[in-house]
C-alpha positions in Angstrom: 52.7 93.1 38.5 50.3 90.6 40.1 51.3 87.8 42.4 50.9 85.0 39.9 53.3 86.7 37.5 55.9 87.3 40.2 55.7 83.7 41.3 56.2 82.5 37.8 59.4 84.6 37.4 60.8 83.3 40.7 60.2 79.7 39.7 61.8 80.4 36.3 64.9 81.8 38.0 65.2 78.9 40.4 65.0 76.5 37.4 67.7 78.4 35.5 70.1 78.6 38.4 69.9 74.9 39.1 70.5 74.1 35.4 74.0 75.6 35.6 75.1 73.1 38.3 73.1 69.9 37.9 72.0 69.8 34.3 69.1 71.1 32.3 65.6 71.1 33.5 62.9 71.1 30.9 60.6 74.1 30.8 57.0 73.3 31.1 54.7 75.9 29.7 51.0 76.5 30.3 51.0 74.8 33.7 51.1 75.8 37.3 52.7 72.6 38.5 56.2 72.7 40.1 58.6 70.3 38.5 61.5 69.2 40.7 65.0 69.0 39.2 68.0 67.6 41.0 68.2 66.0 44.4 67.4 69.1 46.6 63.7 69.4 45.4 60.8 67.5 47.0 58.5 65.2 45.0 55.3 66.8 43.8 52.0 65.2 43.2 51.7 63.0 40.0 50.5 64.7 37.0 47.6 63.7 34.8 48.0 60.8 32.3 49.2 62.1 29.0 47.6 61.4 25.7 48.2 58.0 24.0 51.2 58.1 21.9 51.5 57.0 18.3 51.3 53.3 17.5 54.7 51.7 17.9 56.3 49.3 15.4 54.9 45.8 15.1 56.4 43.3 17.5 57.9 39.9 16.7 55.6 37.0 16.0 54.9 35.1 19.2 55.1 31.3 19.8 52.2 29.1 18.7 49.7 28.5 21.5 48.4 25.1 22.8 45.8 23.3 20.7 42.2 24.0 21.9 39.5 21.5 22.6 37.7 19.9 19.6 34.6 21.9 18.7 31.1 20.4 17.9 30.6 19.0 14.4 29.4 21.6 12.0 26.6 21.3 9.4 27.4 19.2 6.3 28.8 21.2 3.5 27.6 21.3 -0.1 28.0 18.2 -2.3 31.4 18.3 -3.9 32.2 17.7 -7.6 32.1 14.1 -8.8 35.4 12.2 -8.3 37.5 10.8 -10.9 36.1 7.6 -12.5 37.6 4.5 -11.0 39.4 1.8 -12.9 37.5 -1.0 -14.5 37.1 -4.0 -12.2 38.4 -7.4 -13.0 36.4 -9.9 -15.0 34.1 -12.1 -12.8 33.9 -15.8 -12.8 32.2 -17.5 -15.7 28.6 -18.4 -15.0 26.8 -21.6 -15.7 25.6 -22.3 -19.2 22.0 -21.2 -19.7 19.3 -23.1 -21.5 18.8 -22.3 -25.1 15.5 -21.0 -26.4 15.0 -24.2 -28.3 15.3 -26.3 -25.1 12.8 -24.0 -23.2 10.3 -24.6 -26.0 10.8 -28.3 -25.8 10.2 -28.2 -22.0 6.9 -26.4 -22.6 5.8 -28.9 -25.2 6.5 -31.8 -22.9 4.4 -30.0 -20.1 1.6 -29.4 -22.6 1.5 -33.0 -23.6 1.4 -34.1 -20.0 -1.5 -31.8 -19.3 -3.4 -33.0 -22.3 -3.0 -36.6 -21.2 -4.3 -35.7 -17.7 -7.3 -33.8 -19.3 -8.1 -36.8 -21.4 -8.1 -39.1 -18.4 -10.4 -36.7 -16.5 -12.7 -36.5 -19.4 -12.9 -40.3 -19.6 -13.7 -40.4 -15.9 -16.5 -37.9 -16.3 -17.9 -39.7 -19.2 -17.9 -42.9 -17.1 -19.7 -41.3 -14.2 -22.2 -39.7 -16.6 -23.0 -43.2 -17.9 -23.4 -44.5 -14.4 -25.9 -41.7 -13.6 -27.8 -42.4 -16.8 -27.9 -46.1 -15.9 -29.4 -45.2 -12.5 -32.3 -43.2 -14.0 -30.6 -39.9 -14.9 -31.6 -38.2 -18.2 -29.3 -36.2 -20.5 -30.2 -33.1 -22.5 -27.4 -31.4 -24.4 -24.5 -30.9 -21.9 -26.8 -31.3 -18.9 -27.6 -34.5 -16.9 -30.8 -34.5 -14.8 -31.1 -36.9 -11.8 -33.2 -37.3 -8.7 -32.3 -38.4 -5.2 -35.9 -39.7 -4.8 -36.6 -37.4 -1.8 -39.5 -34.9 -1.4 -38.4 -31.6 0.2 -39.4 -27.9 0.4 -38.1 -25.5 -2.2 -35.3 -24.2 0.1 -34.3 -27.7 1.1 -34.3 -28.9 -2.5 -31.9 -26.1 -3.5 -29.6 -27.0 -0.7 -29.5 -30.7 -1.5 -28.6 -30.0 -5.1 -25.9 -27.4 -4.1 -24.3 -29.9 -1.7 -24.2 -32.5 -4.5 -22.4 -30.0 -6.8 -25.4 -29.2 -9.0 -28.4 -26.9 -9.2 -32.2 -27.5 -8.9 -33.5 -28.4 -12.4 -34.1 -25.3 -14.4 -35.1 -26.1 -18.0 -34.1 -23.5 -20.5 -35.5 -25.2 -23.6 -38.0 -27.9 -24.6 -35.3 -30.7 -24.6 -34.3 -30.0 -21.0 -38.0 -29.8 -19.9 -38.7 -33.2 -21.5 -35.7 -34.7 -19.7 -37.1 -33.5 -16.4 -40.6 -34.7 -17.3 -39.2 -38.2 -18.1 -37.7 -38.5 -14.6 -41.1 -37.5 -13.1 -42.9 -40.2 -15.1 -40.8 -42.9 -13.5 -42.2 -41.9 -10.1 -45.8 -42.6 -11.0 -48.9 -40.5 -11.7 -49.2 -37.1 -10.3 -45.5 -36.9 -9.5 -44.4 -33.3 -9.2 -40.9 -31.7 -8.7 -39.6 -28.2 -7.9 -37.8 -26.2 -10.6 -35.1 -23.7 -9.8 -37.3 -20.8 -10.7 -39.2 -18.3 -8.5 -40.5 -14.8 -8.2 -39.4 -14.4 -4.6 -37.6 -11.1 -5.3 -40.2 -9.3 -7.4 -43.8 -10.6 -7.7 -44.6 -11.7 -11.2 -41.0 -11.6 -12.4 -39.7 -15.2 -12.4 -36.0 -15.7 -12.4 -33.5 -18.5 -12.3 -31.5 -19.1 -9.0 -28.6 -17.1 -10.5 -30.9 -14.0 -10.8 -31.4 -14.0 -14.6 -35.0 -13.7 -16.0 -36.3 -17.0 -17.3 -35.9 -17.4 -21.1 -38.2 -20.4 -21.6 -41.6 -21.2 -20.1 -44.2 -24.1 -20.2 -47.0 -22.8 -18.0 -50.3 -24.6 -17.5 -53.3 -22.7 -18.8 -54.1 -19.8 -16.5 -50.7 -20.0 -14.7 -49.0 -18.4 -13.0 -51.9 -17.0 -10.9 -50.3 -16.4 -7.5 -53.3 -17.9 -5.8 -54.0 -16.5 -2.3 -50.9 -14.2 -2.9 -48.7 -17.0 -1.7 -47.4 -18.8 -4.7 -43.8 -17.8 -5.4 -42.2 -21.1 -6.4 -42.6 -23.3 -9.5 -43.4 -27.0 -9.9 -43.2 -29.2 -13.0 -46.0 -31.8 -13.3 -45.9 -35.3 -15.0 -47.3 -33.8 -18.2 -44.4 -31.3 -18.4 -46.5 -28.3 -17.6 -45.5 -25.7 -14.9 -47.6 -24.3 -12.1 -46.8 -21.7 -9.4 -47.1 -23.0 -5.8 -46.2 -22.1 -2.2 -42.5 -22.7 -1.5 -43.3 -24.7 1.7 -44.9 -27.7 -0.1 -42.9 -30.9 -0.4 -41.9 -31.9 -4.0 -39.5 -34.4 -5.6 -35.9 -33.2 -5.8 -34.5 -33.2 -9.3 -31.0 -31.7 -9.8 -29.1 -30.8 -13.0 -25.4 -31.2 -13.5 -23.3 -29.6 -16.3 
């Protein structure tokens, strides 16, 4: 019998003997640790922690804790379903009585009559001024009135004078208008000449009115236009009613047309 076996038997005997006087000591198997029973044994070193026991029964519900601080605002949630339709509102106050369609038409008619009266007055004034112009040497052809300021100017200056007066440099578009321009020239004596609002300043050989349209009527002298010395881009009308191309810098009588 080895020493360990003998020691175990001795310990077992001591434990059994003590159990008869002081109570029962538990037997611990598979260990070499000495367990003290009773008051006469000395304390041994603490043993290792045992394994966790089974989960005990659920305890009673604790008291509610204090309310925590307010958290930051979360993202907006999805749009909820439409709410219940509200009740119909009360009837509003009665509005002012509107105008009937008939009264609106009557107002328009009155306004139209007023405008017609004003137009007739303006037309009468225009006719009066036209007669005054004719009395002072102006000539009429269709809807145009031709009149001169009696001044001799260059082509550019003549155009400017007519524009400032509200008209244009005389630009005959038919024989009647050409004759009216000629009649004004004849009142200024022999060899009187005036500028027409016609030139080929943009494209040589293509004569146009001041507005840019190609001329639709001509009354050229024989052999004209000839662009003598490559410097004749403007047009004059002579006392015989014939046209001639001349340099634009020459001074000629100013005859304007108004429409």
